[in-house]
All heavy atoms as a GROMACS GRO file, in nm:
protein
  566
    1MET      N    1   0.484   3.883  -0.617
    1MET     CA    2   0.511   3.778  -0.520
    1MET      C    3   0.591   3.677  -0.587
    1MET      O    4   0.564   3.631  -0.697
    1MET     CB    5   0.384   3.721  -0.463
    1MET     CG    6   0.407   3.617  -0.366
    1MET     SD    7   0.250   3.540  -0.315
    1MET     CE    8   0.239   3.598  -0.155
    2SER      N    9   0.705   3.641  -0.524
    2SER     CA   10   0.789   3.538  -0.587
    2SER      C   11   0.821   3.429  -0.485
    2SER      O   12   0.814   3.449  -0.366
    2SER     CB   13   0.922   3.602  -0.632
    2SER     OG   14   0.993   3.648  -0.518
    3VAL      N   15   0.858   3.318  -0.543
    3VAL     CA   16   0.892   3.199  -0.458
    3VAL      C   17   1.044   3.180  -0.469
    3VAL      O   18   1.095   3.157  -0.581
    3VAL     CB   19   0.810   3.079  -0.498
    3VAL    CG1   20   0.856   2.959  -0.422
    3VAL    CG2   21   0.662   3.107  -0.484
    4ASP      N   22   1.114   3.172  -0.359
    4ASP     CA   23   1.257   3.156  -0.358
    4ASP      C   24   1.304   3.012  -0.354
    4ASP      O   25   1.420   2.984  -0.370
    4ASP     CB   26   1.321   3.237  -0.249
    4ASP     CG   27   1.308   3.383  -0.266
    4ASP    OD1   28   1.293   3.432  -0.379
    4ASP    OD2   29   1.309   3.453  -0.158
    5HIS      N   30   1.214   2.926  -0.326
    5HIS     CA   31   1.252   2.778  -0.317
    5HIS      C   32   1.168   2.703  -0.406
    5HIS      O   33   1.057   2.738  -0.443
    5HIS     CB   34   1.246   2.734  -0.172
    5HIS     CG   35   1.109   2.738  -0.117
    5HIS    ND1   36   1.056   2.851  -0.065
    5HIS    CD2   37   1.014   2.639  -0.104
    5HIS    CE1   38   0.933   2.818  -0.023
    5HIS    NE2   39   0.908   2.696  -0.044
    6GLU      N   40   1.225   2.589  -0.439
    6GLU     CA   41   1.152   2.495  -0.530
    6GLU      C   42   1.043   2.413  -0.446
    6GLU      O   43   1.069   2.375  -0.336
    6GLU     CB   44   1.254   2.396  -0.587
    6GLU     CG   45   1.204   2.318  -0.708
    6GLU     CD   46   1.316   2.230  -0.768
    6GLU    OE1   47   1.423   2.293  -0.784
    6GLU    OE2   48   1.290   2.117  -0.798
    7VAL      N   49   0.927   2.398  -0.504
    7VAL     CA   50   0.816   2.326  -0.445
    7VAL      C   51   0.834   2.176  -0.474
    7VAL      O   52   0.846   2.137  -0.580
    7VAL     CB   53   0.682   2.380  -0.495
    7VAL    CG1   54   0.576   2.307  -0.428
    7VAL    CG2   55   0.670   2.529  -0.464
    8THR      N   56   0.838   2.100  -0.369
    8THR     CA   57   0.846   1.955  -0.383
    8THR      C   58   0.732   1.887  -0.308
    8THR      O   59   0.676   1.939  -0.213
    8THR     CB   60   0.981   1.898  -0.330
    8THR    OG1   61   0.983   1.935  -0.191
    8THR    CG2   62   1.097   1.963  -0.395
    9ALA      N   63   0.698   1.774  -0.345
    9ALA     CA   64   0.599   1.693  -0.282
    9ALA      C   65   0.653   1.645  -0.149
    9ALA      O   66   0.763   1.592  -0.141
    9ALA     CB   67   0.548   1.580  -0.366
   10GLU      N   68   0.574   1.660  -0.040
   10GLU     CA   69   0.615   1.613   0.086
   10GLU      C   70   0.594   1.463   0.100
   10GLU      O   71   0.473   1.419   0.093
   10GLU     CB   72   0.544   1.685   0.196
   10GLU     CG   73   0.582   1.831   0.202
   10GLU     CD   74   0.507   1.905   0.312
   10GLU    OE1   75   0.465   1.841   0.412
   10GLU    OE2   76   0.490   2.027   0.305
   11ASP      N   77   0.693   1.395   0.118
   11ASP     CA   78   0.688   1.248   0.132
   11ASP      C   79   0.763   1.205   0.253
   11ASP      O   80   0.869   1.140   0.244
   11ASP     CB   81   0.731   1.172   0.008
   11ASP     CG   82   0.697   1.027   0.005
   11ASP    OD1   83   0.608   0.988   0.086
   11ASP    OD2   84   0.757   0.950  -0.060
   12ASP      N   85   0.720   1.250   0.372
   12ASP     CA   86   0.795   1.215   0.496
   12ASP      C   87   0.761   1.086   0.552
   12ASP      O   88   0.824   1.037   0.646
   12ASP     CB   89   0.771   1.330   0.596
   12ASP     CG   90   0.825   1.459   0.556
   12ASP    OD1   91   0.924   1.460   0.479
   12ASP    OD2   92   0.776   1.567   0.601
   13SER      N   93   0.656   1.028   0.504
   13SER     CA   94   0.616   0.898   0.558
   13SER      C   95   0.710   0.788   0.519
   13SER      O   96   0.765   0.779   0.416
   13SER     CB   97   0.475   0.854   0.506
   13SER     OG   98   0.477   0.837   0.368
   14ALA      N   99   0.740   0.706   0.626
   14ALA     CA  100   0.832   0.590   0.605
   14ALA      C  101   0.762   0.481   0.518
   14ALA      O  102   0.648   0.455   0.537
   14ALA     CB  103   0.874   0.533   0.738
   15PRO      N  104   0.839   0.431   0.429
   15PRO     CA  105   0.776   0.324   0.350
   15PRO      C  106   0.749   0.199   0.430
   15PRO      O  107   0.837   0.152   0.504
   15PRO     CB  108   0.885   0.290   0.237
   15PRO     CG  109   1.008   0.343   0.300
   15PRO     CD  110   0.975   0.456   0.385
   16GLY      N  111   0.628   0.150   0.429
   16GLY     CA  112   0.587   0.034   0.506
   16GLY      C  113   0.569  -0.086   0.419
   16GLY      O  114   0.585  -0.077   0.296
   17LEU      N  115   0.539  -0.193   0.483
   17LEU     CA  116   0.505  -0.317   0.406
   17LEU      C  117   0.364  -0.306   0.347
   17LEU      O  118   0.268  -0.256   0.419
   17LEU     CB  119   0.511  -0.438   0.497
   17LEU     CG  120   0.652  -0.462   0.558
   17LEU    CD1  121   0.645  -0.575   0.659
   17LEU    CD2  122   0.747  -0.498   0.446
   18ALA      N  123   0.346  -0.344   0.234
   18ALA     CA  124   0.215  -0.349   0.167
   18ALA      C  125   0.126  -0.453   0.223
   18ALA      O  126   0.173  -0.562   0.255
   18ALA     CB  127   0.227  -0.366   0.017
   19VAL      N  128  -0.003  -0.422   0.244
   19VAL     CA  129  -0.100  -0.519   0.292
   19VAL      C  130  -0.162  -0.585   0.167
   19VAL      O  131  -0.217  -0.522   0.084
   19VAL     CB  132  -0.200  -0.446   0.380
   19VAL    CG1  133  -0.311  -0.548   0.428
   19VAL    CG2  134  -0.140  -0.375   0.493
   20THR      N  135  -0.159  -0.718   0.168
   20THR     CA  136  -0.216  -0.790   0.057
   20THR      C  137  -0.360  -0.797   0.063
   20THR      O  138  -0.429  -0.770   0.170
   20THR     CB  139  -0.159  -0.934   0.054
   20THR    OG1  140  -0.199  -1.002   0.168
   20THR    CG2  141  -0.006  -0.931   0.046
   21THR      N  142  -0.421  -0.818  -0.048
   21THR     CA  143  -0.571  -0.831  -0.056
   21THR      C  144  -0.618  -0.953   0.028
   21THR      O  145  -0.719  -0.945   0.099
   21THR     CB  146  -0.614  -0.851  -0.201
   21THR    OG1  147  -0.561  -0.744  -0.280
   21THR    CG2  148  -0.757  -0.855  -0.215
   22ALA      N  149  -0.540  -1.062   0.032
   22ALA     CA  150  -0.574  -1.174   0.113
   22ALA      C  151  -0.580  -1.140   0.256
   22ALA      O  152  -0.668  -1.193   0.327
   22ALA     CB  153  -0.479  -1.288   0.087
   23THR      N  154  -0.493  -1.054   0.303
   23THR     CA  155  -0.495  -1.016   0.445
   23THR      C  156  -0.623  -0.934   0.480
   23THR      O  157  -0.678  -0.960   0.580
   23THR     CB  158  -0.367  -0.930   0.474
   23THR    OG1  159  -0.253  -1.016   0.446
   23THR    CG2  160  -0.361  -0.889   0.623
   24VAL      N  161  -0.658  -0.838   0.396
   24VAL     CA  162  -0.771  -0.765   0.412
   24VAL      C  163  -0.901  -0.848   0.411
   24VAL      O  164  -0.987  -0.835   0.497
   24VAL     CB  165  -0.781  -0.652   0.309
   24VAL    CG1  166  -0.911  -0.572   0.318
   24VAL    CG2  167  -0.664  -0.551   0.323
   25VAL      N  168  -0.904  -0.940   0.318
   25VAL     CA  169  -1.024  -1.031   0.312
   25VAL      C  170  -1.020  -1.118   0.436
   25VAL      O  171  -1.130  -1.144   0.493
   25VAL     CB  172  -1.014  -1.114   0.183
   25VAL    CG1  173  -1.116  -1.228   0.185
   25VAL    CG2  174  -1.034  -1.026   0.064
   26GLY      N  175  -0.912  -1.170   0.479
   26GLY     CA  176  -0.901  -1.254   0.599
   26GLY      C  177  -0.949  -1.175   0.724
   26GLY      O  178  -1.030  -1.234   0.804
   27TYR      N  179  -0.909  -1.054   0.743
   27TYR     CA  180  -0.958  -0.975   0.855
   27TYR      C  181  -1.105  -0.947   0.847
   27TYR      O  182  -1.172  -0.937   0.944
   27TYR     CB  183  -0.874  -0.847   0.868
   27TYR     CG  184  -0.739  -0.869   0.926
   27TYR    CD1  185  -0.626  -0.788   0.883
   27TYR    CD2  186  -0.708  -0.964   1.010
   27TYR    CE1  187  -0.502  -0.802   0.937
   27TYR    CE2  188  -0.581  -0.988   1.062
   27TYR     CZ  189  -0.474  -0.900   1.022
   27TYR     OH  190  -0.353  -0.921   1.073
   28GLY      N  191  -1.150  -0.923   0.725
   28GLY     CA  192  -1.295  -0.901   0.706
   28GLY      C  193  -1.378  -1.023   0.746
   28GLY      O  194  -1.482  -1.010   0.810
   29VAL      N  195  -1.331  -1.138   0.704
   29VAL     CA  196  -1.402  -1.264   0.727
   29VAL      C  197  -1.399  -1.283   0.885
   29VAL      O  198  -1.499  -1.327   0.942
   29VAL     CB  199  -1.338  -1.382   0.656
   29VAL    CG1  200  -1.385  -1.515   0.712
   29VAL    CG2  201  -1.367  -1.375   0.510
   30ALA      N  202  -1.282  -1.259   0.949
   30ALA     CA  203  -1.272  -1.276   1.092
   30ALA      C  204  -1.366  -1.180   1.164
   30ALA      O  205  -1.429  -1.221   1.264
   30ALA     CB  206  -1.130  -1.251   1.134
   31ALA      N  207  -1.387  -1.056   1.119
   31ALA     CA  208  -1.477  -0.964   1.178
   31ALA      C  209  -1.623  -1.010   1.168
   31ALA      O  210  -1.699  -1.007   1.260
   31ALA     CB  211  -1.457  -0.827   1.117
   32VAL      N  212  -1.658  -1.059   1.048
   32VAL     CA  213  -1.796  -1.110   1.024
   32VAL      C  214  -1.821  -1.234   1.123
   32VAL      O  215  -1.927  -1.249   1.177
   32VAL     CB  216  -1.814  -1.143   0.880
   32VAL    CG1  217  -1.944  -1.229   0.857
   32VAL    CG2  218  -1.819  -1.022   0.794
   33VAL      N  219  -1.720  -1.326   1.131
   33VAL     CA  220  -1.736  -1.440   1.220
   33VAL      C  221  -1.753  -1.396   1.367
   33VAL      O  222  -1.836  -1.456   1.432
   33VAL     CB  223  -1.621  -1.539   1.199
   33VAL    CG1  224  -1.615  -1.642   1.307
   33VAL    CG2  225  -1.621  -1.602   1.062
   34LEU      N  226  -1.676  -1.299   1.405
   34LEU     CA  227  -1.688  -1.255   1.543
   34LEU      C  228  -1.824  -1.192   1.573
   34LEU      O  229  -1.878  -1.208   1.677
   34LEU     CB  230  -1.574  -1.160   1.579
   34LEU     CG  231  -1.439  -1.223   1.595
   34LEU    CD1  232  -1.328  -1.125   1.618
   34LEU    CD2  233  -1.434  -1.318   1.706
   35VAL      N  234  -1.879  -1.113   1.483
   35VAL     CA  235  -2.003  -1.052   1.494
   35VAL      C  236  -2.113  -1.160   1.496
   35VAL      O  237  -2.205  -1.155   1.574
   35VAL     CB  238  -2.034  -0.950   1.383
   35VAL    CG1  239  -2.178  -0.908   1.385
   35VAL    CG2  240  -1.944  -0.828   1.404
   36GLY      N  241  -2.098  -1.260   1.407
   36GLY     CA  242  -2.187  -1.371   1.413
   36GLY      C  243  -2.181  -1.448   1.541
   36GLY      O  244  -2.284  -1.494   1.595
   37TRP      N  245  -2.064  -1.467   1.595
   37TRP     CA  246  -2.046  -1.539   1.725
   37TRP      C  247  -2.119  -1.464   1.840
   37TRP      O  248  -2.186  -1.516   1.919
   37TRP     CB  249  -1.895  -1.555   1.749
   37TRP     CG  250  -1.870  -1.638   1.878
   37TRP    CD1  251  -1.831  -1.591   1.996
   37TRP    CD2  252  -1.878  -1.777   1.890
   37TRP    NE1  253  -1.811  -1.692   2.083
   37TRP    CE2  254  -1.844  -1.814   2.017
   37TRP    CE3  255  -1.919  -1.877   1.798
   37TRP    CZ2  256  -1.845  -1.942   2.059
   37TRP    CZ3  257  -1.922  -2.006   1.843
   37TRP    CH2  258  -1.880  -2.039   1.972
   38PHE      N  259  -2.106  -1.327   1.831
   38PHE     CA  260  -2.173  -1.246   1.934
   38PHE      C  261  -2.322  -1.256   1.921
   38PHE      O  262  -2.396  -1.278   2.018
   38PHE     CB  263  -2.130  -1.097   1.914
   38PHE     CG  264  -2.229  -1.003   1.976
   38PHE    CD1  265  -2.230  -0.986   2.115
   38PHE    CD2  266  -2.314  -0.929   1.893
   38PHE    CE1  267  -2.320  -0.897   2.173
   38PHE    CE2  268  -2.401  -0.836   1.956
   38PHE     CZ  269  -2.411  -0.822   2.091
   39LEU      N  270  -2.378  -1.245   1.795
   39LEU     CA  271  -2.520  -1.256   1.778
   39LEU      C  272  -2.578  -1.398   1.813
   39LEU      O  273  -2.687  -1.408   1.865
   39LEU     CB  274  -2.552  -1.224   1.631
   39LEU     CG  275  -2.532  -1.074   1.596
   39LEU    CD1  276  -2.558  -1.050   1.449
   39LEU    CD2  277  -2.624  -0.981   1.675
   40TYR      N  278  -2.498  -1.501   1.782
   40TYR     CA  279  -2.536  -1.634   1.818
   40TYR      C  280  -2.552  -1.646   1.971
   40TYR      O  281  -2.652  -1.703   2.019
   40TYR     CB  282  -2.441  -1.734   1.767
   40TYR     CG  283  -2.468  -1.875   1.804
   40TYR    CD1  284  -2.574  -1.946   1.745
   40TYR    CD2  285  -2.396  -1.943   1.901
   40TYR    CE1  286  -2.601  -2.078   1.791
   40TYR    CE2  287  -2.420  -2.068   1.939
   40TYR     CZ  288  -2.527  -2.139   1.881
   40TYR     OH  289  -2.552  -2.269   1.918
   41GLY      N  290  -2.455  -1.601   2.042
   41GLY     CA  291  -2.459  -1.611   2.191
   41GLY      C  292  -2.567  -1.528   2.249
   41GLY      O  293  -2.634  -1.568   2.343
   42TRP      N  294  -2.592  -1.409   2.194
   42TRP     CA  295  -2.692  -1.318   2.246
   42TRP      C  296  -2.834  -1.357   2.213
   42TRP      O  297  -2.921  -1.357   2.296
   42TRP     CB  298  -2.659  -1.177   2.200
   42TRP     CG  299  -2.743  -1.072   2.261
   42TRP    CD1  300  -2.788  -1.056   2.390
   42TRP    CD2  301  -2.790  -0.953   2.196
   42TRP    NE1  302  -2.863  -0.947   2.410
   42TRP    CE2  303  -2.861  -0.873   2.291
   42TRP    CE3  304  -2.776  -0.905   2.066
   42TRP    CZ2  305  -2.920  -0.755   2.258
   42TRP    CZ3  306  -2.830  -0.781   2.039
   42TRP    CH2  307  -2.903  -0.707   2.137
   43LEU      N  308  -2.857  -1.388   2.086
   43LEU     CA  309  -2.993  -1.406   2.045
   43LEU      C  310  -3.038  -1.555   2.045
   43LEU      O  311  -3.148  -1.590   2.071
   43LEU     CB  312  -3.007  -1.356   1.903
   43LEU     CG  313  -2.983  -1.207   1.888
   43LEU    CD1  314  -2.992  -1.167   1.744
   43LEU    CD2  315  -3.082  -1.127   1.969
   44VAL      N  316  -2.946  -1.649   2.016
   44VAL     CA  317  -2.983  -1.793   2.010
   44VAL      C  318  -2.966  -1.856   2.148
   44VAL      O  319  -3.060  -1.925   2.200
   44VAL     CB  320  -2.901  -1.864   1.899
   44VAL    CG1  321  -2.931  -2.006   1.905
   44VAL    CG2  322  -2.925  -1.809   1.764
   45GLN      N  323  -2.854  -1.834   2.209
   45GLN     CA  324  -2.831  -1.896   2.340
   45GLN      C  325  -2.893  -1.817   2.453
   45GLN      O  326  -2.891  -1.870   2.564
   45GLN     CB  327  -2.678  -1.915   2.361
   45GLN     CG  328  -2.614  -2.019   2.273
   45GLN     CD  329  -2.475  -2.045   2.304
   45GLN    OE1  330  -2.400  -1.960   2.361
   45GLN    NE2  331  -2.419  -2.162   2.268
   46ARG      N  332  -2.924  -1.689   2.434
   46ARG     CA  333  -2.983  -1.604   2.527
   46ARG      C  334  -2.898  -1.593   2.658
   46ARG      O  335  -2.946  -1.606   2.766
   46ARG     CB  336  -3.125  -1.647   2.560
   46ARG     CG  337  -3.220  -1.639   2.447
   46ARG     CD  338  -3.355  -1.675   2.485
   46ARG     NE  339  -3.447  -1.688   2.372
   46ARG     CZ  340  -3.513  -1.586   2.322
   46ARG    NH1  341  -3.509  -1.473   2.378
   46ARG    NH2  342  -3.592  -1.608   2.219
   47GLN      N  343  -2.774  -1.572   2.638
   47GLN     CA  344  -2.676  -1.570   2.753
   47GLN      C  345  -2.652  -1.426   2.808
   47GLN      O  346  -2.580  -1.405   2.896
   47GLN     CB  347  -2.547  -1.635   2.720
   47GLN     CG  348  -2.467  -1.570   2.618
   47GLN     CD  349  -2.340  -1.646   2.581
   47GLN    OE1  350  -2.319  -1.753   2.629
   47GLN    NE2  351  -2.257  -1.591   2.494
   48GLY      N  352  -2.710  -1.330   2.750
   48GLY     CA  353  -2.700  -1.189   2.795
   48GLY      C  354  -2.604  -1.109   2.705
   48GLY      O  355  -2.513  -1.166   2.642
   49PHE      N  356  -2.628  -0.980   2.696
   49PHE     CA  357  -2.550  -0.893   2.617
   49PHE      C  358  -2.405  -0.885   2.658
   49PHE      O  359  -2.311  -0.900   2.574
   49PHE     CB  360  -2.611  -0.752   2.612
   49PHE     CG  361  -2.542  -0.655   2.524
   49PHE    CD1  362  -2.570  -0.654   2.389
   49PHE    CD2  363  -2.458  -0.564   2.578
   49PHE    CE1  364  -2.503  -0.568   2.309
   49PHE    CE2  365  -2.391  -0.476   2.494
   49PHE     CZ  366  -2.410  -0.475   2.359
   50VAL      N  367  -2.380  -0.856   2.783
   50VAL     CA  368  -2.245  -0.842   2.838
   50VAL      C  369  -2.163  -0.971   2.818
   50VAL      O  370  -2.047  -0.968   2.781
   50VAL     CB  371  -2.241  -0.794   2.980
   50VAL    CG1  372  -2.106  -0.783   3.037
   50VAL    CG2  373  -2.310  -0.657   2.989
   51ALA      N  374  -2.231  -1.084   2.850
   51ALA     CA  375  -2.156  -1.210   2.840
   51ALA      C  376  -2.120  -1.235   2.689
   51ALA      O  377  -2.017  -1.289   2.660
   51ALA     CB  378  -2.242  -1.324   2.897
   52SER      N  379  -2.212  -1.204   2.598
   52SER     CA  380  -2.186  -1.222   2.458
   52SER      C  381  -2.075  -1.130   2.407
   52SER      O  382  -1.991  -1.177   2.328
   52SER     CB  383  -2.318  -1.199   2.378
   52SER     OG  384  -2.410  -1.296   2.403
   53VAL      N  385  -2.080  -1.010   2.449
   53VAL     CA  386  -1.970  -0.916   2.421
   53VAL      C  387  -1.839  -0.966   2.470
   53VAL      O  388  -1.734  -0.968   2.396
   53VAL     CB  389  -1.990  -0.770   2.465
   53VAL    CG1  390  -1.873  -0.688   2.453
   53VAL    CG2  391  -2.114  -0.707   2.394
   54GLY      N  392  -1.829  -1.014   2.589
   54GLY     CA  393  -1.709  -1.064   2.649
   54GLY      C  394  -1.660  -1.188   2.580
   54GLY      O  395  -1.539  -1.207   2.553
   55GLU      N  396  -1.748  -1.276   2.542
   55GLU     CA  397  -1.707  -1.401   2.469
   55GLU      C  398  -1.656  -1.370   2.332
   55GLU      O  399  -1.553  -1.416   2.287
   55GLU     CB  400  -1.829  -1.495   2.461
   55GLU     CG  401  -1.789  -1.626   2.413
   55GLU     CD  402  -1.903  -1.728   2.420
   55GLU    OE1  403  -1.991  -1.714   2.514
   55GLU    OE2  404  -1.905  -1.822   2.345
   56ALA      N  405  -1.726  -1.272   2.261
   56ALA     CA  406  -1.671  -1.233   2.124
   56ALA      C  407  -1.540  -1.161   2.136
   56ALA      O  408  -1.453  -1.181   2.057
   56ALA     CB  409  -1.776  -1.150   2.060
   57ALA      N  410  -1.525  -1.074   2.235
   57ALA     CA  411  -1.401  -1.005   2.255
   57ALA      C  412  -1.288  -1.099   2.289
   57ALA      O  413  -1.174  -1.085   2.239
   57ALA     CB  414  -1.415  -0.895   2.362
   58GLY      N  415  -1.314  -1.194   2.377
   58GLY     CA  416  -1.214  -1.296   2.412
   58GLY      C  417  -1.171  -1.378   2.285
   58GLY      O  418  -1.047  -1.403   2.263
   59ALA      N  419  -1.266  -1.414   2.204
   59ALA     CA  420  -1.234  -1.485   2.082
   59ALA      C  421  -1.152  -1.401   1.986
   59ALA      O  422  -1.058  -1.446   1.922
   59ALA     CB  423  -1.360  -1.531   2.012
   60GLY      N  424  -1.184  -1.271   1.978
   60GLY     CA  425  -1.108  -1.177   1.895
   60GLY      C  426  -0.973  -1.165   1.943
   60GLY      O  427  -0.871  -1.159   1.864
   61PHE      N  428  -0.948  -1.151   2.075
   61PHE     CA  429  -0.809  -1.130   2.123
   61PHE      C  430  -0.733  -1.261   2.113
   61PHE      O  431  -0.610  -1.254   2.077
   61PHE     CB  432  -0.816  -1.097   2.274
   61PHE     CG  433  -0.853  -0.953   2.299
   61PHE    CD1  434  -0.952  -0.922   2.394
   61PHE    CD2  435  -0.797  -0.850   2.223
   61PHE    CE1  436  -0.987  -0.793   2.410
   61PHE    CE2  437  -0.829  -0.716   2.248
   61PHE     CZ  438  -0.929  -0.691   2.342
   62ALA      N  439  -0.791  -1.379   2.119
   62ALA     CA  440  -0.728  -1.500   2.090
   62ALA      C  441  -0.686  -1.513   1.946
   62ALA      O  442  -0.573  -1.559   1.911
   62ALA     CB  443  -0.817  -1.619   2.128
   63LEU      N  444  -0.770  -1.460   1.855
   63LEU     CA  445  -0.742  -1.462   1.716
   63LEU      C  446  -0.620  -1.369   1.690
   63LEU      O  447  -0.532  -1.400   1.611
   63LEU     CB  448  -0.858  -1.422   1.634
   63LEU     CG  449  -0.853  -1.428   1.482
   63LEU    CD1  450  -0.821  -1.572   1.438
   63LEU    CD2  451  -0.978  -1.377   1.417
   64LEU      N  452  -0.619  -1.251   1.751
   64LEU     CA  453  -0.517  -1.163   1.736
   64LEU      C  454  -0.385  -1.217   1.783
   64LEU      O  455  -0.275  -1.193   1.727
   64LEU     CB  456  -0.543  -1.026   1.800
   64LEU     CG  457  -0.643  -0.937   1.736
   64LEU    CD1  458  -0.676  -0.821   1.822
   64LEU    CD2  459  -0.593  -0.892   1.596
   65LEU      N  460  -0.387  -1.287   1.899
   65LEU     CA  461  -0.268  -1.350   1.952
   65LEU      C  462  -0.212  -1.462   1.851
   65LEU      O  463  -0.097  -1.463   1.827
   65LEU     CB  464  -0.294  -1.416   2.084
   65LEU     CG  465  -0.186  -1.491   2.152
   65LEU    CD1  466  -0.072  -1.394   2.186
   65LEU    CD2  467  -0.230  -1.560   2.273
   66ALA      N  468  -0.298  -1.536   1.795
   66ALA     CA  469  -0.263  -1.639   1.694
   66ALA      C  470  -0.200  -1.573   1.572
   66ALA      O  471  -0.094  -1.618   1.524
   66ALA     CB  472  -0.381  -1.721   1.654
   67VAL      N  473  -0.259  -1.459   1.528
   67VAL     CA  474  -0.200  -1.388   1.410
   67VAL      C  475  -0.061  -1.329   1.447
   67VAL      O  476   0.034  -1.340   1.366
   67VAL     CB  477  -0.294  -1.272   1.365
   67VAL    CG1  478  -0.226  -1.178   1.271
   67VAL    CG2  479  -0.423  -1.332   1.305
   68ALA      N  480  -0.037  -1.280   1.567
   68ALA     CA  481   0.088  -1.233   1.612
   68ALA      C  482   0.189  -1.342   1.614
   68ALA      O  483   0.302  -1.315   1.571
   68ALA     CB  484   0.073  -1.161   1.749
   69VAL      N  485   0.157  -1.453   1.668
   69VAL     CA  486   0.250  -1.568   1.675
   69VAL      C  487   0.287  -1.615   1.535
   69VAL      O  488   0.408  -1.632   1.507
   69VAL     CB  489   0.191  -1.684   1.762
   69VAL    CG1  490   0.272  -1.805   1.749
   69VAL    CG2  491   0.182  -1.644   1.905
   70VAL      N  492   0.191  -1.631   1.448
   70VAL     CA  493   0.221  -1.674   1.314
   70VAL      C  494   0.308  -1.571   1.245
   70VAL      O  495   0.403  -1.604   1.172
   70VAL     CB  496   0.091  -1.703   1.235
   70VAL    CG1  497   0.119  -1.722   1.089
   70VAL    CG2  498   0.022  -1.818   1.291
   71GLY      N  499   0.279  -1.441   1.264
   71GLY     CA  500   0.358  -1.341   1.202
   71GLY      C  501   0.498  -1.339   1.251
   71GLY      O  502   0.598  -1.313   1.173
   72THR      N  503   0.518  -1.363   1.383
   72THR     CA  504   0.657  -1.365   1.438
   72THR      C  505   0.735  -1.482   1.380
   72THR      O  506   0.856  -1.471   1.354
   72THR     CB  507   0.646  -1.373   1.589
   72THR    OG1  508   0.575  -1.261   1.639
   72THR    CG2  509   0.781  -1.376   1.656
   73VAL      N  510   0.665  -1.602   1.374
   73VAL     CA  511   0.734  -1.717   1.318
   73VAL      C  512   0.775  -1.696   1.176
   73VAL      O  513   0.888  -1.724   1.133
   73VAL     CB  514   0.644  -1.844   1.332
   73VAL    CG1  515   0.702  -1.960   1.259
   73VAL    CG2  516   0.628  -1.874   1.482
   74ARG      N  517   0.686  -1.635   1.099
   74ARG     CA  518   0.717  -1.612   0.960
   74ARG      C  519   0.826  -1.513   0.939
   74ARG      O  520   0.914  -1.526   0.851
   74ARG     CB  521   0.587  -1.568   0.881
   74ARG     CG  522   0.486  -1.671   0.863
   74ARG     CD  523   0.371  -1.621   0.780
   74ARG     NE  524   0.416  -1.588   0.644
   74ARG     CZ  525   0.347  -1.509   0.565
   74ARG    NH1  526   0.234  -1.456   0.599
   74ARG    NH2  527   0.392  -1.490   0.447
   75ARG      N  528   0.828  -1.406   1.024
   75ARG     CA  529   0.931  -1.305   1.010
   75ARG      C  530   1.068  -1.361   1.060
   75ARG      O  531   1.171  -1.320   1.002
   75ARG     CB  532   0.894  -1.181   1.097
   75ARG     CG  533   0.995  -1.072   1.076
   75ARG     CD  534   0.942  -0.941   1.132
   75ARG     NE  535   0.839  -0.894   1.041
   75ARG     CZ  536   0.734  -0.819   1.081
   75ARG    NH1  537   0.732  -0.780   1.200
   75ARG    NH2  538   0.650  -0.784   0.991
   76SER      N  539   1.069  -1.450   1.153
   76SER     CA  540   1.198  -1.505   1.203
   76SER      C  541   1.261  -1.598   1.098
   76SER      O  542   1.378  -1.626   1.109
   76SER     CB  543   1.176  -1.580   1.336
   76SER     OG  544   1.101  -1.698   1.317
   77ARG      N  545   1.184  -1.651   1.009
   77ARG     CA  546   1.239  -1.738   0.907
   77ARG      C  547   1.310  -1.663   0.794
   77ARG      O  548   1.384  -1.718   0.715
   77ARG     CB  549   1.127  -1.822   0.842
   77ARG     CG  550   1.073  -1.929   0.935
   77ARG     CD  551   0.981  -2.015   0.866
   77ARG     NE  552   0.922  -2.119   0.962
   77ARG     CZ  553   0.836  -2.208   0.928
   77ARG    NH1  554   0.783  -2.204   0.807
   77ARG    NH2  555   0.793  -2.294   1.013
   78ARG      N  556   1.286  -1.535   0.787
   78ARG     CA  557   1.350  -1.453   0.680
   78ARG      C  558   1.493  -1.425   0.702
   78ARG      O  559   1.548  -1.416   0.796
   78ARG     CB  560   1.274  -1.322   0.662
   78ARG     CG  561   1.133  -1.341   0.600
   78ARG     CD  562   1.073  -1.212   0.585
   78ARG     NE  563   0.929  -1.222   0.548
   78ARG     CZ  564   0.852  -1.130   0.538
   78ARG    NH1  565   0.890  -1.007   0.556
   78ARG    NH2  566   0.726  -1.155   0.506
   0.00000   0.00000   0.00000
C-alpha cells in the first residue's frame, strides 16, 4: 500500500481573536453572581421558582447587552 499524496495537518479553522484570562474570569464571576441572585430571590425572598428564574435571566440578558455595547464601542475606536 502506498500513499500518493503528502499528509498535512488540517487547519481549516479561521483564526479568531484570543480570549483573555480576564474575560473568562469576568464571565465566571458574572455567572456566579447570577446564580446567587436566583438563589437569593428564591430562598430568601420566597418569590417563587419561576419568578426567580425570570429575574435572573433578565439580569443576565441585561448584562449581555451591556457587554455587547461596550464591545461595539471598543471595536469602533480601532
